[in-house]
C-alpha positions, -999 to 999 in steps of 0.1 A, spaced: -513 374 -278 -509 391 -311 -529 374 -339 -505 360 -365 -528 368 -395 -533 404 -382 -496 408 -376 -489 396 -412 -515 420 -425 -500 450 -406 -465 440 -417 -474 436 -454 -496 467 -455 -468 488 -440 -441 474 -463 -463 478 -494 -471 514 -485 -434 521 -480 -424 505 -513 -451 524 -531 -440 557 -516 -404 550 -524 -412 541 -561 -433 573 -565 -407 596 -549 -374 579 -556 -359 609 -573 -371 634 -546 -356 644 -513 -378 631 -485 -382 664 -466 -405 648 -440 -381 621 -430 -353 646 -431 -371 670 -407 -382 642 -384 -347 629 -381 -334 665 -373 -362 675 -350 -359 643 -329 -322 648 -319 -328 685 -314 -357 679 -291 -338 652 -272 -309 675 -268 -330 704 -256 -349 682 -231 -315 669 -218 -300 703 -212 -329 727 -207 -347 701 -185 -320 710 -160 -334 743 -146 -299 754 -134 -286 753 -170 -313 778 -181 -307 800 -150 -270 801 -159 -278 811 -195 -301 839 -182 -272 852 -160 -248 850 -190 -271 872 -212 -275 897 -184 -311 888 -176 -303 889 -139 -337 898 -125 -354 869 -144 -326 845 -134 -330 855 -97 -368 852 -99 -366 818 -115 -340 806 -90 -362 817 -61 -393 798 -75 -373 767 -81 -350 766 -51 -362 789 -22 -400 787 -26 -420 766 -1 -431 744 -31 -397 744 -48 -397 707 -54 -431 708 -71 -420 738 -92 -388 720 -103 -408 689 -114 -434 710 -132 -406 729 -150 -390 697 -161 -423 682 -173 -431 715 -192 -398 713 -211 -407 677 -220 -442 687 -231 -430 715 -253 -402 696 -271 -421 663 -273 -455 676 -282 -458 713 -290 -428 715 -313 -435 683 -333 -472 691 -334 -464 725 -348 -442 709 -375 -470 685 -385 -496 712 -386 -477 741 -402 -449 725 -422 -463 691 -432 -498 705 -432 -513 673 -420 -537 663 -392 -526 652 -358 -550 623 -360 -526 608 -386 -499 609 -360 -515 589 -332 -542 612 -318 -570 593 -334 -598 585 -309 -617 561 -332 -610 524 -322 -584 536 -297 -596 511 -271 -601 482 -295 -570 464 -281 -579 468 -245 -574 431 -237 -537 436 -245 -536 466 -222 -551 445 -194 -526 417 -202 -497 440 -200 -509 454 -167 -513 419 -154 -476 413 -161 -463 447 -152 -480 453 -118 -465 422 -100 -431 430 -115 -433 467 -104 -443 456 -69 -414 432 -67 -388 456 -79 -402 484 -58 -384 470 -29 -350 476 -44 -328 505 -32 -323 518 -68 -361 519 -73 -368 537 -40 -340 562 -46 -358 573 -78 -395 569 -72 -418 587 -67 -402 618 -84 -422 640 -60 -407 631 -26 -434 629 0 -424 632 37 -440 611 63 -461 639 78 -470 655 44 -504 652 29 -507 638 -6 -531 665 -14 -527 688 -32 -490 687 -43 -487 650 -50 -520 650 -70 -509 681 -90 -476 664 -98 -493 632 -109 -516 652 -133 -486 670 -149 -467 637 -149 -495 621 -170 -495 650 -195 -458 644 -198 -465 608 -208 -490 619 -234 -463 641 -249 -438 612 -247 -461 588 -265 -469 614 -291 -432 620 -298 -421 584 -301 -452 564 -312 -467 593 -331 -442 618 -346 -413 594 -351 -432 563 -361 -459 578 -383 -435 604 -397 -411 578 -410 -432 548 -418 -437 558 -454 -399 554 -458 -390 526 -433 -423 507 -434 -428 482 -406 -392 489 -394 -401 524 -384 -410 507 -351 -374 496 -345 -360 530 -356 -382 546 -330 -372 521 -302 -335 531 -304 -339 567 -290 -368 555 -268 -345 530 -251 -317 556 -247 -338 581 -228 -341 554 -201 -304 553 -195 -297 561 -159 -329 544 -147 -328 509 -131 -316 483 -157 -349 462 -155 -369 493 -164 -346 501 -194 -348 465 -207 -386 466 -203 -386 499 -223 -373 480 -254 -401 454 -252 -427 480 -244 -415 503 -272 -418 475 -298 -453 464 -286 -467 500 -283 -451 509 -316 -469 479 -333 -502 489 -317 -498 525 -329 -488 514 -364 -519 491 -365 -545 515 -351 -529 550 -357 -536 557 -321 -513 563 -292 -540 564 -265 -535 528 -254 -499 535 -249 -507 566 -229 -530 546 -207 -504 519 -201 -477 544 -193 -499 563 -169 -512 531 -152 -477 517 -147 -463 551 -135 -491 555 -110 -485 519 -98 -448 526 -94 -453 557 -74 -479 541 -51 -457 510 -46 -428 533 -37 -449 552 -12 -462 520 3 -426 506 7 -415 539 23 -444 537 48 -461 568 36 -494 551 35 
């Protein structure tokens, strides 16, 4: 449970800081918020379209880079490990637009430290009881919903056949998958949240939850609903501690649980 006094402290501190920032800069254009609010839809758009490898291949053909397009098509479609390559390509697009691009903006445009945007390690595990509590709730729910057709149609992303060994491809994918979650947490609970809190205060959490919920469209409805709740809780924790690491751990733990449950339901192991 969230301590009411601590919640009030985080709320009031965020609101006071936002009010002070607004009073001091009321006559100035807030370039940081402007850039964050432009980079976010740009990154979401790029991940939506460029995340589809065929879209990029088509562009390469259009600009007469035929050799590169054919090589990329072979790696992603005809190669023995084409499925793994497709997933790594998709995750790489996510990592670039969710982490590399916003991190570059923070470092070279805002000229600030990434530790101020959620990468702080100090006190990162202080709220571990909440992490354990969320896992205690999520794991049984994941196991229950893992029996549904919509769940098994989607997970795991890397489809393992009955006679296929989990090593090395499945383990390689899970590692890249986890890095993708680090990028995702940094983008939403770091870049968006900490990049707008001086303007929106405590309500930056809810501003962040809107696009976070929307990226789950197309997934099973229970997962999308859960994303709203998780987004608010993880946003609060990041605002309180200036750390996204607890959120990264929760995401990775739940994702691994989902994949293992799906493999179990499919009789892979």
